[in-house]
N, C-alpha and C positions, 0 to 999 in steps of 0.2 A: 452343626455345620453352620458357616457362614453364606447369610446371603449378598445380595447385591451382585453389579457386576462391573467390571473395567471396561469404561469408556473412551473412546479418543484418546487411546495412547498411540505415542508413535515412536521413533528411536531407537534403539539397541542397545545392550550394554553384552559384557563380553560373558557369554552364556558356558564358556569352557570352564573347566577347572582350570585354575590357574597357578597348579603344583603340578609335581610328577618328576618323571625323568628331564633333565637339561633344565633345573630352575634356574635362577639370576640369583647371586649372591644379596642375602637380602631375604628372599623369597621361602615361603613353607614348602617343602616338597610332602603336599597334602597324603601322598602314598605311604609315606613312614609315617605311623601312627605315635613313635614316641615324637619324632618333631613337634608331632599335633599338638600333641599333651604339653610341650615344654612352649613351644609357643601361647600355648593357651592363660598360661599360668600369668596371674594378675591382672586378668582383661574382667572386663566387665561386658556382658554381655547383654542385648534386648530380646526379647521375647513378646511381640506383636501380638494380641488376638483378641476376639470378645471376652470381655470383660464382666459379664453377666452372671457370670455362675459361679455362685461363692463357695459352693465346695470346689472345684476345680482352682478356684484360684486360692485359698488356704492349702488346699494340698500342695500346690505349686511352692507358697511363700515359705510353708513348714517340714516340708519333707525335700523337695526336690532342690530347692535351692541353697539348707544348707550343707544337704551332700556335696553339692559341686563345689559348695566352699571349702569341706574340710578336704575332700580329695584330689580336688584340683587345682585351689586359689582359684576359683572363679566365680564372678559375682552377679547373678540372675537379676536383672531389673525388668519385673514384669509390667510391660505395659498395656492396661485393656482401654479398645477403644472397637468404633464400630468398624466393621471393612469396609465399607466405602470409606473412613477417612483415613484405614491405613490406605487403602490404595492410591487414595488422590495424593497422600505425602509421599509414596514410594514412587508414582508416575513422577509428580512434579520433581524431586530431587534426579531421577534418573534424564528427566529430557532437560532438566539443568546442566547436566555433565556434573554433576555432582561426585568426585570420586569415592569419598568416603562419606556415606550417608547415615541417618538416625535407627536406622533400621539392622536390625542382624539377621533373627529368623521369623517366620510369620506361621499361624495358624493358618491354613488356609485349603479351601477344595473347590472344588467343579471349574464353574466359569470362568469363576476369580484366577485360579491355578492357570487352566491354559490360557487366556488371555494376559498375564502374567509371561507365561515363558515363551509365548509367541512374540513378543515385542521384546524379548532380550531382557528383562526386571529381576529375572532370578538367576543365581548362580548355580554352573554344575555341568554334568552332572557329579553328584558327591557322595550316591548310597554306598558306593563300592569301597570308598574309604573307612565306612564304618564297621570294625569289627562286629558289635552287635546284630548288624543287621547281616552280614556276612555267616554269621556263625547261627542266628537263632531266627531268621523270616526267609517264610519260602517267596523268593523274589519274583517265581515264576506265576504264583497265585494271581488270575486274574484283577484280585481285591488292591494288588499292589503292584501290579503293571498300569493299572486302569484306575480313572479319578473319573469318575460319573462319566465314563467313557474314552475320555482323553489320555493318551499316555502318556506316563509318570517319567518314563525315561532318564531315571536317577535322580530328576531335578526335586523330587520329592520324597519323604522316609514317613511311612504309617506311625502315629501313635495311639491310637485305640479303636477299637469297633463298637458300631451302636448299630442298636437292633429294633426295628418295632414290635411291641408285646402291646396287648390290650388289658386294661383292667377292668376289674369289675367288685362289683359290694356283694362279700361273701352273708352277708345278715339278711338282703334280697336274693342274691341267685344260690341256688345250691349249686349247678354244675351248667358253666361256660360253652360257647359252641365253639367245637373244633371243627368245623367244617362249614363252607360256603352256604353248604344246603342246610346246614343247624341253625347258621347266622341269621338266615330267612326266614326259619322258622321261629327263632328267638323272638324277631324284632317283630314277629304277626302276635305273639304270645304278651310282648311288652309294646303294645302299641303306644308311640309317641315319648317314650321314656330312650331311645336311642338314637342317637346320630353321630354327624363327625363336622368336625370345621371343613367350611368351604376349598373344596381344592384351589389351588395360588396360596392357600396357608401350607407351609411345608410338611404338617404333620396331615392335613387332611389328603392332601397329594400322595402321600405314603400310604395311608389307611386303605383308600382306595386303588392304590398298585397291590396290595394285600388282597385284596378280595379280588380285582381282575386276575392276578396270578394263580388265586384258588379254582377260577373259573378257565383259563385258559390250559395251566399247567408249567408250572416252574421253568420247565425247559422252550418254553416257545414264549413263555415272556423274559426271558433272559436277555431274547434274540433285540428286547430293545437298549440294553447294555453295551451292544455292537453297531448299532446301524449305522450308517455314514449317510451324511445330506438326508436324515428324515425328512419324509415330508406327511402330511393328515393321513394320507392314502395309504401308505406305508406302516406307520402306524395303528391306523384302524384296521387292517388287514390281520395285526395281531391279537389287536384287543376288543374287536367287536361285542364278542359273546358275554366280554366283561360290562361294557358299558351295556347291553341288556339288561343282565341281572341287576345293574343299578338301577336302572331303569325302574324293573320292575319290586326293586326294595322299598323305593320312594312313599308309598302310601302307609306304608306302617311305621315311618320315621318320625322326631318331632314335626310338629307342625303338616303332618303327612308329606313332606319334603318338598312345601312350598318353599321353602326357605331356609337355609342352612348357618350356622353362627360362625363368624367373621374368622376367627382365631381359634389356637387350641386352648387358650388360657380363659375364653368363654365357655368354653366346653368344661373345662376343669372346674371355673364356679358352679355352672349348673350340675357337675356332678359331685362336687361338694354338697352342694345345698340341697340334692335331694331329688331334683327335677330330671336329672338320667340316671339310669344302670350302670351305664357303662361309660367308658375313656380311655385313650388311648395315647402311647407318647414311646418317644426315643429311649427303651432301657426300662428298668426297674422304679416304680415311685417311692422306693424305700424312704427318701429325705422328705418326700412332701408329707409322709404318712409321718414319721418322724417330728416334724414341726405341726403338726397338726391340721397342716392344709388338703388332707384326705384323710378322709374315715380309716381308721386302724382294721377295718375291715375287709378293705383294700387289698384284693389278690391279684396277681398276674396272670394271664394265659396266653398261648399263641394258636394259632392251625395248624393243625395238622399236614397242611399244603405248603405250609411254610408263612415267613414277612420278611419283608425286606429287610436290607441293610446296608449300611455304606460306613467308609472308614474316615477318621478326623487325619491329616497331613500338615508334616512341616515342611516349609520351603526357604532355603538362604537367601537374602537379597543380593542382586550381583555386585552392589556397590558396598555390602555390608563391611564395616570397619574391621569385624572382630573375628571371621572365618573362624579359623583356630576354636577360637570358644566354641562357636556355635554348634561346631561338626561334634566337641565333645560331651555339650549341652545335650543336644540332639541324640548320640549313642549313650548317653545315659538315660535318657527317657525310657529308650527302649530296651535298655538292662532287664534281667530276668526280675531284677529285685525291685527295680522301679514300675515295671508292669504288673505284678504282684500288686505293690503298693495302691496302684490305679485302680486296679479290678478291687481291689479290697475298700478303698476309700471313696472311689467316683465313682465304679460299678462298671466304668469301660470295661467290652471284651479286649481280651489281648491279642496283639497283632502279631504275637510270638506265634511261630510252630512250634505246638504241644510235643510232637514228634523229635524234632529237635534239641529238646531241652533235657539236660541230665534228668537223670530220674526222680533225684530229690525235689528237681525244681518243677516239674510237670505234677508231681504229690502234693507240693504244697499248694496251687492252683485248684488241683481237685478236692485239697484239703479244707477251703474257705467257707467258713459256714454262713449260710445264706440266711436274707432276712426273711421276712414272713412273705414279702410281694415278690421275691427271688427266684429266677426262672433257671434250673442248674446251666451252667456254661455250655456243656457238653450236649443237652437239649436244643438249647437256639444255636449251636451251631450246625447241627444236625437238617434245624428246619432255616436255615437261611439263605434268602434269595438276592441276588444281585439287582440294586436298583436300576434303573433306566437311565439311560446316558443324559447328560445337561441337555444338550438341544432338545431330547426326545420331550421334557418335563413340561415346557409352555405348549406345546403339541396337544398331549396328554389333559391337560387342564382345561385345552379348548374344547376338544372334543367332548368333555364331562360337561361342559356348562352347554353346547348345542344338543347334545343327546341323551343327556340324564337331568340336567335343568332346567332347562328351557322346555321338556317334552310334557 
């Protein structure tokens, strides 16, 4: 997920679909998919997003891009940039009144999506134009209707799910803890060999969210995904027992909880060096094991009470020069064929509703062979907890700092 926020945005773009009934001569009727396919032919469409995931980049370049070219005569231009630079470019072009900008569609999430939509920098609603969205995605699912608490309202389409998992060294640990009670006992039995990144780091915040949810319960924790105008008081009312648990846990952690590693990469290094026996992250570390960055004995587990997850989304710029090609590309990304390929090659959980798929396609997902670090898809989805809404996150991190770290 991208970090950063869009600040100082003003102005407005056309946030309504510029197709449909009554379109003027030369305009595309985006409600007519055949017309969209025809208009998209020969276009070069740009997909802007974080470029630091080489596995994802390789998949886009070697699987998605060739498919778009062969099937639809669309050339895909993958542009890897930091999200803050993308938002600066988008807002600059919009505020300058550039009718056809440089960005077609964006990998975007959370507060960045909310800010862009509110300022009129996104085009839509568009998901109703997508055949694969209509056929295979549950549009009423909270994970589709909301992005970190912000209503999506058809202005972005999900393309992959991620879920927090814990990783352990099976050469050292026989059986990982599966409840928060067992986790505390595990830390007591291995003093100084377990910790987590300081919340403020995305992984650290997600990990304490898993523990808090395990203490207060899934239903109560998920109220944080729908809090309107959250305050310290309203968030504390939900999470206080979890904060008490985290404070009680501190003496058994690395350096007795007097300090925490600054980020997830530091924790990963400490785990790889044997200083820690537990690590964590979004998804299975299969690629990290394959490349030798983590021990081959690494395995994954989740708590019986669940772990938090989120979705990655795609949105179209309001001044995108190639909207038809953007629609076709997004529709292809959420096709059963591409979603299966993403699951096989990247490890992202599919955004498709398995109950809506033809039997053969659903079976293909179930039949994907799992690596040594991977957890079955059904097990993950059965233990999935919706993350807290975007505005709740900094409040949760502040409460952790004052009521856990500084105590």
